[in-house]
DRENDO-1510 file (C-alpha; in Angstrom, 1 decimal, always signed):
<recs>
REC; n; res; u; v; w
REC; 1; MET; +102.1; +173.6; +156.8 .
REC; 2; LEU; +99.2; +171.7; +155.3 .
REC; 3; LYS; +98.4; +174.7; +153.1 .
REC; 4; PHE; +102.1; +174.7; +152.0 .
REC; 5; LEU; +101.9; +171.1; +151.1 .
REC; 6; TRP; +98.7; +171.6; +149.1 .
REC; 7; GLN; +100.3; +174.5; +147.3 .
REC; 8; LEU; +103.4; +172.5; +146.5 .
REC; 9; LEU; +101.3; +169.5; +145.3 .
REC; 10; PHE; +99.1; +171.8; +143.2 .
REC; 11; SER; +102.3; +173.6; +141.8 .
REC; 12; THR; +103.8; +170.2; +141.0 .
REC; 13; TRP; +100.6; +169.2; +139.3 .
REC; 14; ILE; +100.4; +172.4; +137.2 .
REC; 15; ILE; +104.2; +172.1; +136.3 .
REC; 16; ASP; +103.6; +168.4; +135.2 .
REC; 17; GLY; +100.5; +169.5; +133.3 .
REC; 18; ILE; +102.5; +172.2; +131.5 .
REC; 19; GLU; +105.3; +169.9; +130.7 .
REC; 20; THR; +102.8; +167.3; +129.4 .
REC; 21; LEU; +101.3; +170.0; +127.2 .
REC; 22; ARG; +104.7; +171.0; +125.9 .
REC; 23; LYS; +105.5; +167.3; +125.0 .
REC; 24; ASN; +102.0; +167.0; +123.3 .
REC; 25; VAL; +102.6; +170.2; +121.3 .
REC; 26; LYS; +106.0; +169.0; +120.2 .
REC; 27; ARG; +104.6; +165.6; +119.3 .
REC; 28; THR; +101.8; +167.3; +117.4 .
REC; 29; GLU; +104.2; +169.5; +115.5 .
REC; 30; GLU; +106.3; +166.4; +114.5 .
REC; 31; ASP; +103.1; +164.6; +113.5 .
REC; 32; TYR; +102.1; +167.6; +111.4 .
REC; 33; ASN; +105.5; +167.8; +109.7 .
REC; 34; ASP; +105.3; +164.0; +109.0 .
REC; 35; LEU; +101.8; +164.5; +107.7 .
REC; 36; SER; +102.9; +167.4; +105.5 .
REC; 37; LYS; +105.6; +165.3; +103.9 .
REC; 38; GLU; +103.1; +162.5; +103.2 .
REC; 39; VAL; +100.7; +165.0; +101.7 .
REC; 40; GLU; +103.5; +166.3; +99.4 .
REC; 41; LYS; +104.2; +162.7; +98.4 .
REC; 42; PHE; +100.5; +162.0; +97.7 .
REC; 43; ASN; +100.2; +165.2; +95.6 .
REC; 44; GLY; +103.2; +164.2; +93.5 .
REC; 45; THR; +101.6; +160.7; +93.1 .
REC; 46; PHE; +98.3; +162.3; +92.3 .
REC; 47; GLU; +99.8; +164.5; +89.6 .
REC; 48; GLU; +101.6; +161.5; +88.1 .
REC; 49; ILE; +98.3; +159.6; +88.1 .
REC; 50; ARG; +96.6; +162.5; +86.3 .
REC; 51; ARG; +99.4; +162.7; +83.7 .
REC; 52; LEU; +99.2; +158.9; +83.2 .
REC; 53; ASN; +95.5; +159.1; +82.7 .
REC; 54; GLY; +96.0; +161.7; +80.0 .
REC; 55; GLU; +98.5; +159.4; +78.3 .
REC; 56; ILE; +96.2; +156.4; +78.6 .
REC; 57; GLU; +93.3; +158.5; +77.0 .
REC; 58; GLU; +95.6; +159.5; +74.1 .
REC; 59; LEU; +96.8; +156.0; +73.6 .
REC; 60; THR; +93.3; +154.8; +73.6 .
REC; 61; LYS; +92.4; +157.2; +70.8 .
REC; 62; ILE; +95.4; +156.1; +68.8 .
REC; 63; GLU; +94.4; +152.4; +69.4 .
REC; 64; GLN; +90.9; +153.1; +68.1 .
REC; 65; GLN; +92.3; +154.9; +65.0 .
REC; 66; LEU; +94.7; +152.0; +64.3 .
REC; 67; LYS; +91.8; +149.6; +64.6 .
REC; 68; ALA; +89.7; +151.7; +62.3 .
REC; 69; ALA; +92.7; +151.9; +59.8 .
REC; 70; GLY; +93.2; +148.2; +60.0 .
REC; 71; MET; +89.5; +147.5; +59.4 .
REC; 72; PHE; +89.5; +149.9; +56.5 .
REC; 73; ILE; +92.4; +148.2; +54.9 .
REC; 74; HIS; +90.8; +144.8; +55.5 .
REC; 75; VAL; +87.4; +145.9; +54.0 .
REC; 76; MET; +88.8; +147.8; +51.1 .
REC; 77; GLY; +91.4; +145.2; +50.4 .
REC; 78; LYS; +95.1; +145.4; +50.7 .
REC; 79; ASP; +95.6; +145.6; +47.0 .
REC; 80; ALA; +93.3; +148.6; +46.7 .
REC; 81; TYR; +95.2; +150.3; +49.6 .
REC; 82; HIS; +98.6; +149.7; +48.0 .
REC; 83; GLU; +97.3; +150.8; +44.6 .
REC; 84; TYR; +96.1; +154.0; +46.2 .
REC; 85; ILE; +99.6; +154.6; +47.7 .
REC; 86; GLU; +101.2; +153.9; +44.4 .
REC; 87; GLN; +98.8; +156.2; +42.6 .
REC; 88; HIS; +99.2; +159.1; +44.9 .
REC; 89; LYS; +102.6; +158.7; +46.4 .
REC; 90; THR; +103.9; +161.9; +44.8 .
REC; 91; SER; +101.3; +164.0; +46.5 .
REC; 92; ILE; +101.6; +162.1; +49.8 .
REC; 93; ALA; +105.3; +162.4; +49.8 .
REC; 94; LYS; +105.3; +166.1; +48.9 .
REC; 95; ILE; +103.0; +167.1; +51.7 .
REC; 96; ILE; +104.6; +164.8; +54.3 .
REC; 97; LYS; +108.0; +166.2; +53.4 .
REC; 98; ALA; +106.8; +169.8; +53.5 .
REC; 99; HIS; +105.3; +169.2; +57.0 .
REC; 100; TYR; +108.5; +167.5; +58.1 .
REC; 101; GLU; +110.6; +170.4; +56.9 .
REC; 102; LYS; +108.3; +172.9; +58.8 .
REC; 103; ASN; +108.5; +170.6; +61.8 .
REC; 104; THR; +104.8; +170.1; +61.8 .
REC; 105; LEU; +104.7; +166.4; +61.1 .
REC; 106; THR; +103.1; +165.4; +64.3 .
REC; 107; TRP; +100.2; +163.4; +65.5 .
REC; 108; GLU; +98.4; +166.5; +66.6 .
REC; 109; ASN; +98.6; +168.0; +63.1 .
REC; 110; ARG; +97.2; +164.8; +61.5 .
REC; 111; ASP; +93.9; +166.4; +60.4 .
REC; 112; ILE; +95.7; +169.4; +58.8 .
REC; 113; ILE; +98.2; +167.1; +57.0 .
REC; 114; ILE; +95.4; +164.8; +55.7 .
REC; 115; GLN; +93.5; +167.9; +54.4 .
REC; 116; ASP; +96.7; +169.1; +52.7 .
REC; 117; ILE; +97.2; +165.8; +51.0 .
REC; 118; VAL; +93.5; +165.5; +50.0 .
REC; 119; GLU; +93.6; +169.0; +48.5 .
REC; 120; ASP; +96.8; +168.2; +46.6 .
REC; 121; ILE; +95.4; +164.9; +45.2 .
REC; 122; GLU; +92.1; +166.6; +44.2 .
REC; 123; LYS; +94.0; +169.4; +42.5 .
REC; 124; VAL; +96.2; +166.9; +40.6 .
REC; 125; ASN; +93.6; +164.2; +39.8 .
REC; 126; GLY; +90.2; +165.6; +40.5 .
REC; 127; SER; +89.3; +162.5; +42.8 .
REC; 128; GLN; +86.5; +162.4; +45.3 .
REC; 129; SER; +87.4; +163.6; +48.8 .
REC; 130; SER; +85.7; +160.9; +51.0 .
REC; 131; GLU; +87.7; +158.0; +49.5 .
REC; 132; ILE; +90.9; +160.0; +49.5 .
REC; 133; GLU; +90.5; +161.0; +53.1 .
REC; 134; GLN; +89.9; +157.5; +54.3 .
REC; 135; TYR; +93.0; +156.2; +52.5 .
REC; 136; THR; +95.1; +159.2; +53.4 .
REC; 137; ASP; +94.2; +158.9; +57.1 .
REC; 138; THR; +95.3; +155.3; +57.0 .
REC; 139; VAL; +98.5; +156.1; +55.2 .
REC; 140; LEU; +99.3; +158.9; +57.6 .
REC; 141; ILE; +98.6; +156.8; +60.7 .
REC; 142; HIS; +101.0; +154.1; +59.4 .
REC; 143; PHE; +103.6; +156.7; +58.5 .
REC; 144; LEU; +103.5; +158.5; +61.8 .
REC; 145; LEU; +103.4; +155.4; +64.0 .
REC; 146; TYR; +105.6; +152.9; +62.1 .
REC; 147; ASN; +108.4; +155.1; +60.6 .
REC; 148; LYS; +111.0; +157.1; +62.4 .
REC; 149; ARG; +110.3; +160.8; +62.1 .
REC; 150; ASP; +113.8; +161.6; +60.9 .
REC; 151; ASP; +113.9; +158.8; +58.4 .
REC; 152; LEU; +112.3; +160.0; +55.2 .
REC; 153; SER; +114.1; +157.6; +52.9 .
REC; 154; ASP; +110.6; +156.1; +51.9 .
REC; 155; LEU; +109.8; +159.5; +50.3 .
</recs>
């Protein structure tokens, strides 16, 4: 009888242990699923942060270029800058309009557009590249940032 009671107690203990293990496994699975959802949220947040960092870097570059353009206008004088625009507006307008029509009037193509304008001005006037590039860069920065892309009425 004592042996039977010990076996019953031992069996009950084993059954309770197995039941406790099942509950723990189930709780662990639920925790794992919750954790997986949190990891997915974190990965999405991390991707968003990475994307925003890229945008911040691009905006920082644009800000530096705007500061340089503003400083250039300040140093060279507003009158000289406007005189340059007046003197070369045909070349500037022709190239900007051509790039607009080819759908390449974008910030990424700025260097190509500047080179096209410089080459056109040199071809027409025989001016020096370095001065033209500085002014053209400033003109293009203002055009791309302050004008609507689909509004070419200034041209």
